[in-house]
PDB file of N, CA, C and O in Angstrom, chain B, residues numbered from 101:
ATOM      1  N   MET B 101      13.828   9.679  48.777  1.00  0.00           N
ATOM      2  CA  MET B 101      12.668  10.465  48.095  1.00  0.00           C
ATOM      3  C   MET B 101      12.871  10.308  47.058  1.00  0.00           C
ATOM      4  O   MET B 101      12.178   9.438  46.529  1.00  0.00           O
ATOM      5  N   ARG B 102      14.053  11.130  46.045  1.00  0.00           N
ATOM      6  CA  ARG B 102      13.863  11.591  44.937  1.00  0.00           C
ATOM      7  C   ARG B 102      13.865  10.356  43.782  1.00  0.00           C
ATOM      8  O   ARG B 102      13.174  10.404  42.764  1.00  0.00           O
ATOM      9  N   ASP B 103      14.975   8.992  44.208  1.00  0.00           N
ATOM     10  CA  ASP B 103      14.757   7.679  43.054  1.00  0.00           C
ATOM     11  C   ASP B 103      13.233   7.449  43.007  1.00  0.00           C
ATOM     12  O   ASP B 103      12.801   6.874  42.008  1.00  0.00           O
ATOM     13  N   VAL B 104      12.297   7.858  44.043  1.00  0.00           N
ATOM     14  CA  VAL B 104      10.547   6.990  43.457  1.00  0.00           C
ATOM     15  C   VAL B 104      10.577   8.059  43.307  1.00  0.00           C
ATOM     16  O   VAL B 104      11.128   8.347  42.244  1.00  0.00           O
ATOM     17  N   THR B 105      10.147   9.117  44.024  1.00  0.00           N
ATOM     18  CA  THR B 105       9.511  10.455  42.836  1.00  0.00           C
ATOM     19  C   THR B 105       9.627  10.124  40.773  1.00  0.00           C
ATOM     20  O   THR B 105       8.775  10.308  39.905  1.00  0.00           O
ATOM     21  N   GLN B 106      11.235   9.531  40.665  1.00  0.00           N
ATOM     22  CA  GLN B 106      11.527   9.684  40.016  1.00  0.00           C
ATOM     23  C   GLN B 106      10.989   8.137  38.772  1.00  0.00           C
ATOM     24  O   GLN B 106      10.845   8.067  37.551  1.00  0.00           O
ATOM     25  N   ALA B 107      10.818   6.983  40.083  1.00  0.00           N
ATOM     26  CA  ALA B 107      10.106   6.102  39.442  1.00  0.00           C
ATOM     27  C   ALA B 107       8.526   6.330  38.985  1.00  0.00           C
ATOM     28  O   ALA B 107       7.653   5.927  38.216  1.00  0.00           O
ATOM     29  N   LEU B 108       8.768   7.113  39.851  1.00  0.00           N
ATOM     30  CA  LEU B 108       7.195   7.082  38.987  1.00  0.00           C
ATOM     31  C   LEU B 108       6.433   8.213  38.447  1.00  0.00           C
ATOM     32  O   LEU B 108       5.261   8.386  38.110  1.00  0.00           O
ATOM     33  N   ALA B 109       7.295   8.787  38.475  1.00  0.00           N
ATOM     34  CA  ALA B 109       6.747   9.929  36.899  1.00  0.00           C
ATOM     35  C   ALA B 109       6.611   9.330  35.976  1.00  0.00           C
ATOM     36  O   ALA B 109       5.777   9.885  35.261  1.00  0.00           O
ATOM     37  N   PRO B 110       7.154   8.040  35.356  1.00  0.00           N
ATOM     38  CA  PRO B 110       6.646   8.383  34.096  1.00  0.00           C
ATOM     39  C   PRO B 110       5.533   7.070  34.296  1.00  0.00           C
ATOM     40  O   PRO B 110       4.486   7.406  33.742  1.00  0.00           O
ATOM     41  N   ARG B 111       5.425   5.874  34.820  1.00  0.00           N
ATOM     42  CA  ARG B 111       4.237   5.449  34.638  1.00  0.00           C
ATOM     43  C   ARG B 111       3.130   6.015  35.443  1.00  0.00           C
ATOM     44  O   ARG B 111       2.227   5.220  35.707  1.00  0.00           O
ATOM     45  N   THR B 112       3.012   7.233  35.890  1.00  0.00           N
ATOM     46  CA  THR B 112       2.005   8.374  35.831  1.00  0.00           C
ATOM     47  C   THR B 112       1.670   8.855  35.137  1.00  0.00           C
ATOM     48  O   THR B 112       0.497   9.147  34.905  1.00  0.00           O
ATOM     49  N   ALA B 113       3.341   9.296  34.114  1.00  0.00           N
ATOM     50  CA  ALA B 113       2.978  10.125  32.634  1.00  0.00           C
ATOM     51  C   ALA B 113       2.048   8.686  31.582  1.00  0.00           C
ATOM     52  O   ALA B 113       0.983   8.636  30.967  1.00  0.00           O
ATOM     53  N   GLU B 114       2.800   8.038  31.764  1.00  0.00           N
ATOM     54  CA  GLU B 114       1.873   6.632  30.879  1.00  0.00           C
ATOM     55  C   GLU B 114      -0.053   6.415  31.008  1.00  0.00           C
ATOM     56  O   GLU B 114      -1.012   6.437  30.236  1.00  0.00           O
ATOM     57  N   LYS B 115       0.135   6.260  32.124  1.00  0.00           N
ATOM     58  CA  LYS B 115      -1.971   6.602  33.012  1.00  0.00           C
ATOM     59  C   LYS B 115      -2.137   7.799  32.389  1.00  0.00           C
ATOM     60  O   LYS B 115      -2.910   7.666  31.440  1.00  0.00           O
ATOM     61  N   ILE B 116      -1.654   9.157  32.548  1.00  0.00           N
ATOM     62  CA  ILE B 116      -2.601  10.699  31.408  1.00  0.00           C
ATOM     63  C   ILE B 116      -2.332   9.620  29.977  1.00  0.00           C
ATOM     64  O   ILE B 116      -3.379   9.169  29.513  1.00  0.00           O
ATOM     65  N   PHE B 117      -1.425   9.319  29.482  1.00  0.00           N
ATOM     66  CA  PHE B 117      -1.098   9.101  28.487  1.00  0.00           C
ATOM     67  C   PHE B 117      -1.686   8.235  27.286  1.00  0.00           C
ATOM     68  O   PHE B 117      -1.490   8.205  26.071  1.00  0.00           O
ATOM     69  N   GLN B 118      -2.617   7.441  28.316  1.00  0.00           N
ATOM     70  CA  GLN B 118      -3.268   6.058  28.286  1.00  0.00           C
ATOM     71  C   GLN B 118      -4.827   6.433  28.268  1.00  0.00           C
ATOM     72  O   GLN B 118      -5.584   5.873  27.475  1.00  0.00           O
ATOM     73  N   THR B 119      -5.301   7.460  29.227  1.00  0.00           N
ATOM     74  CA  THR B 119      -6.708   7.617  29.478  1.00  0.00           C
ATOM     75  C   THR B 119      -7.264   8.865  28.881  1.00  0.00           C
ATOM     76  O   THR B 119      -8.449   8.865  28.547  1.00  0.00           O
ATOM     77  N   TYR B 120      -6.332  10.217  28.666  1.00  0.00           N
ATOM     78  CA  TYR B 120      -6.699  10.408  28.200  1.00  0.00           C
ATOM     79  C   TYR B 120      -5.751  10.716  26.593  1.00  0.00           C
ATOM     80  O   TYR B 120      -6.337  11.192  25.620  1.00  0.00           O
ATOM     81  N   PHE B 121      -5.147  10.571  26.576  1.00  0.00           N
ATOM     82  CA  PHE B 121      -4.399  10.564  24.335  1.00  0.00           C
ATOM     83  C   PHE B 121      -4.384   8.844  23.852  1.00  0.00           C
ATOM     84  O   PHE B 121      -3.680   8.179  23.092  1.00  0.00           O
ATOM     85  N   ASP B 122      -5.812   8.497  24.928  1.00  0.00           N
ATOM     86  CA  ASP B 122      -6.084   7.546  24.278  1.00  0.00           C
ATOM     87  C   ASP B 122      -4.725   7.192  23.492  1.00  0.00           C
ATOM     88  O   ASP B 122      -4.754   7.648  22.348  1.00  0.00           O
ATOM     89  N   GLY B 123      -3.575   6.517  23.796  1.00  0.00           N
ATOM     90  CA  GLY B 123      -2.366   5.488  23.983  1.00  0.00           C
ATOM     91  C   GLY B 123      -1.700   4.452  24.326  1.00  0.00           C
ATOM     92  O   GLY B 123      -1.948   4.201  25.506  1.00  0.00           O
ATOM     93  N   ASP B 124      -1.169   3.920  23.998  1.00  0.00           N
ATOM     94  CA  ASP B 124      -0.965   2.074  24.725  1.00  0.00           C
ATOM     95  C   ASP B 124      -0.052   2.869  25.209  1.00  0.00           C
ATOM     96  O   ASP B 124       0.294   4.050  25.218  1.00  0.00           O
ATOM     97  N   ALA B 125       0.376   1.288  25.819  1.00  0.00           N
ATOM     98  CA  ALA B 125       1.296   1.730  27.109  1.00  0.00           C
ATOM     99  C   ALA B 125       2.818   1.914  26.640  1.00  0.00           C
ATOM    100  O   ALA B 125       3.074   0.945  25.924  1.00  0.00           O
ATOM    101  N   TRP B 126       3.849   2.689  26.736  1.00  0.00           N
ATOM    102  CA  TRP B 126       5.140   2.389  26.678  1.00  0.00           C
ATOM    103  C   TRP B 126       6.235   2.598  27.503  1.00  0.00           C
ATOM    104  O   TRP B 126       7.359   2.805  27.045  1.00  0.00           O
ATOM    105  N   VAL B 127       5.906   2.546  29.074  1.00  0.00           N
ATOM    106  CA  VAL B 127       7.213   2.254  30.240  1.00  0.00           C
ATOM    107  C   VAL B 127       8.334   0.853  29.849  1.00  0.00           C
ATOM    108  O   VAL B 127       7.609  -0.094  29.545  1.00  0.00           O
ATOM    109  N   ARG B 128       8.914   0.695  29.816  1.00  0.00           N
ATOM    110  CA  ARG B 128      10.071  -0.451  29.779  1.00  0.00           C
ATOM    111  C   ARG B 128       9.501  -1.067  28.087  1.00  0.00           C
ATOM    112  O   ARG B 128      10.461  -1.454  27.420  1.00  0.00           O
ATOM    113  N   LYS B 129       9.079  -1.106  27.863  1.00  0.00           N
ATOM    114  CA  LYS B 129       8.623  -1.238  25.976  1.00  0.00           C
ATOM    115  C   LYS B 129      10.175   0.100  25.229  1.00  0.00           C
ATOM    116  O   LYS B 129      11.334  -0.315  25.268  1.00  0.00           O
ATOM    117  N   GLU B 130       9.763   2.137  24.417  1.00  0.00           N
ATOM    118  CA  GLU B 130       9.975   2.426  24.080  1.00  0.00           C
ATOM    119  C   GLU B 130      10.207   3.689  24.797  1.00  0.00           C
ATOM    120  O   GLU B 130       9.582   3.662  25.858  1.00  0.00           O
ATOM    121  N   ALA B 131      10.901   4.857  24.625  1.00  0.00           N
ATOM    122  CA  ALA B 131      11.329   5.671  25.120  1.00  0.00           C
ATOM    123  C   ALA B 131       9.786   7.317  25.291  1.00  0.00           C
ATOM    124  O   ALA B 131       9.474   7.541  24.121  1.00  0.00           O
ATOM    125  N   PRO B 132       9.161   8.041  25.991  1.00  0.00           N
ATOM    126  CA  PRO B 132       8.144   8.472  26.515  1.00  0.00           C
ATOM    127  C   PRO B 132       8.259   9.275  25.367  1.00  0.00           C
ATOM    128  O   PRO B 132       9.219   9.018  24.640  1.00  0.00           O
ATOM    129  N   VAL B 133       7.469  10.232  25.016  1.00  0.00           N
ATOM    130  CA  VAL B 133       6.987  11.511  23.982  1.00  0.00           C
ATOM    131  C   VAL B 133       7.042  12.451  25.334  1.00  0.00           C
ATOM    132  O   VAL B 133       6.449  12.582  26.404  1.00  0.00           O
ATOM    133  N   VAL B 134       8.417  13.163  24.405  1.00  0.00           N
ATOM    134  CA  VAL B 134       8.481  14.361  25.532  1.00  0.00           C
ATOM    135  C   VAL B 134       7.371  15.617  25.304  1.00  0.00           C
ATOM    136  O   VAL B 134       6.923  15.873  24.186  1.00  0.00           O
ATOM    137  N   SER B 135       6.976  16.391  26.565  1.00  0.00           N
ATOM    138  CA  SER B 135       5.825  17.217  26.174  1.00  0.00           C
ATOM    139  C   SER B 135       5.970  18.487  25.938  1.00  0.00           C
ATOM    140  O   SER B 135       5.393  19.439  26.462  1.00  0.00           O
ATOM    141  N   THR B 136       7.076  18.450  24.813  1.00  0.00           N
ATOM    142  CA  THR B 136       7.238  19.721  23.874  1.00  0.00           C
ATOM    143  C   THR B 136       7.581  19.234  22.648  1.00  0.00           C
ATOM    144  O   THR B 136       8.210  19.846  21.785  1.00  0.00           O
ATOM    145  N   ASP B 137       6.976  17.653  22.558  1.00  0.00           N
ATOM    146  CA  ASP B 137       7.183  17.058  21.153  1.00  0.00           C
ATOM    147  C   ASP B 137       5.895  17.776  20.214  1.00  0.00           C
ATOM    148  O   ASP B 137       4.981  17.926  21.025  1.00  0.00           O
ATOM    149  N   PRO B 138       5.587  18.115  19.302  1.00  0.00           N
ATOM    150  CA  PRO B 138       4.322  18.667  18.105  1.00  0.00           C
ATOM    151  C   PRO B 138       2.541  18.228  18.455  1.00  0.00           C
ATOM    152  O   PRO B 138       1.504  18.871  18.294  1.00  0.00           O
ATOM    153  N   ARG B 139       2.841  16.704  19.046  1.00  0.00           N
ATOM    154  CA  ARG B 139       1.562  15.995  18.173  1.00  0.00           C
ATOM    155  C   ARG B 139       0.958  15.743  20.115  1.00  0.00           C
ATOM    156  O   ARG B 139      -0.170  15.272  20.258  1.00  0.00           O
ATOM    157  N   ILE B 140       1.848  16.115  21.501  1.00  0.00           N
ATOM    158  CA  ILE B 140       1.241  16.684  22.155  1.00  0.00           C
ATOM    159  C   ILE B 140       0.175  18.314  21.975  1.00  0.00           C
ATOM    160  O   ILE B 140      -1.025  18.582  22.039  1.00  0.00           O
ATOM    161  N   SER B 141       1.338  19.008  21.753  1.00  0.00           N
ATOM    162  CA  SER B 141      -0.003  20.729  21.214  1.00  0.00           C
ATOM    163  C   SER B 141      -0.897  20.153  20.827  1.00  0.00           C
ATOM    164  O   SER B 141      -1.921  20.399  21.464  1.00  0.00           O
ATOM    165  N   VAL B 142      -1.115  18.801  19.286  1.00  0.00           N
ATOM    166  CA  VAL B 142      -1.899  19.012  18.399  1.00  0.00           C
ATOM    167  C   VAL B 142      -3.259  18.633  19.119  1.00  0.00           C
ATOM    168  O   VAL B 142      -4.301  19.289  19.094  1.00  0.00           O
ATOM    169  N   ARG B 143      -2.996  17.287  19.843  1.00  0.00           N
ATOM    170  CA  ARG B 143      -3.303  16.511  20.764  1.00  0.00           C
ATOM    171  C   ARG B 143      -3.963  17.614  21.756  1.00  0.00           C
ATOM    172  O   ARG B 143      -4.884  18.077  21.083  1.00  0.00           O
ATOM    173  N   LEU B 144      -3.962  18.248  22.972  1.00  0.00           N
ATOM    174  CA  LEU B 144      -4.216  19.127  23.558  1.00  0.00           C
ATOM    175  C   LEU B 144      -5.010  19.914  22.980  1.00  0.00           C
ATOM    176  O   LEU B 144      -6.060  20.219  23.546  1.00  0.00           O
ATOM    177  N   GLY B 145      -4.676  20.446  21.666  1.00  0.00           N
ATOM    178  CA  GLY B 145      -5.509  21.900  20.942  1.00  0.00           C
ATOM    179  C   GLY B 145      -7.173  21.148  20.456  1.00  0.00           C
ATOM    180  O   GLY B 145      -8.177  21.861  20.451  1.00  0.00           O
ATOM    181  N   GLN B 146      -7.233  19.785  20.107  1.00  0.00           N
ATOM    182  CA  GLN B 146      -8.077  19.212  19.787  1.00  0.00           C
ATOM    183  C   GLN B 146      -8.835  18.673  21.314  1.00  0.00           C
ATOM    184  O   GLN B 146      -9.951  18.157  21.357  1.00  0.00           O
ATOM    185  N   LEU B 147      -8.036  18.902  22.399  1.00  0.00           N
ATOM    186  CA  LEU B 147      -9.302  18.577  23.641  1.00  0.00           C
ATOM    187  C   LEU B 147      -9.895  20.140  24.723  1.00  0.00           C
ATOM    188  O   LEU B 147     -10.482  20.097  25.804  1.00  0.00           O
ATOM    189  N   GLY B 148      -9.238  22.036  23.499  1.00  0.00           N
ATOM    190  CA  GLY B 148      -9.796  22.022  23.797  1.00  0.00           C
ATOM    191  C   GLY B 148      -9.030  22.133  25.616  1.00  0.00           C
ATOM    192  O   GLY B 148      -9.647  22.140  26.681  1.00  0.00           O
ATOM    193  N   LEU B 149      -8.212  22.173  25.489  1.00  0.00           N
ATOM    194  CA  LEU B 149      -6.885  22.452  26.455  1.00  0.00           C
ATOM    195  C   LEU B 149      -6.176  23.033  26.470  1.00  0.00           C
ATOM    196  O   LEU B 149      -5.337  22.961  27.368  1.00  0.00           O
TER     197      LEU B 149
END
């Protein structure tokens, strides 16, 4: 079950990134942005989250 969860996590993160951060798809193209990336904090602040 863990492998399934790990496989779904990047796709879920990608969908959230596309929906809420107006980002482009990255799965299979490049490495994901880690949640500690300063750009994430900036964007969350802009969204009031």
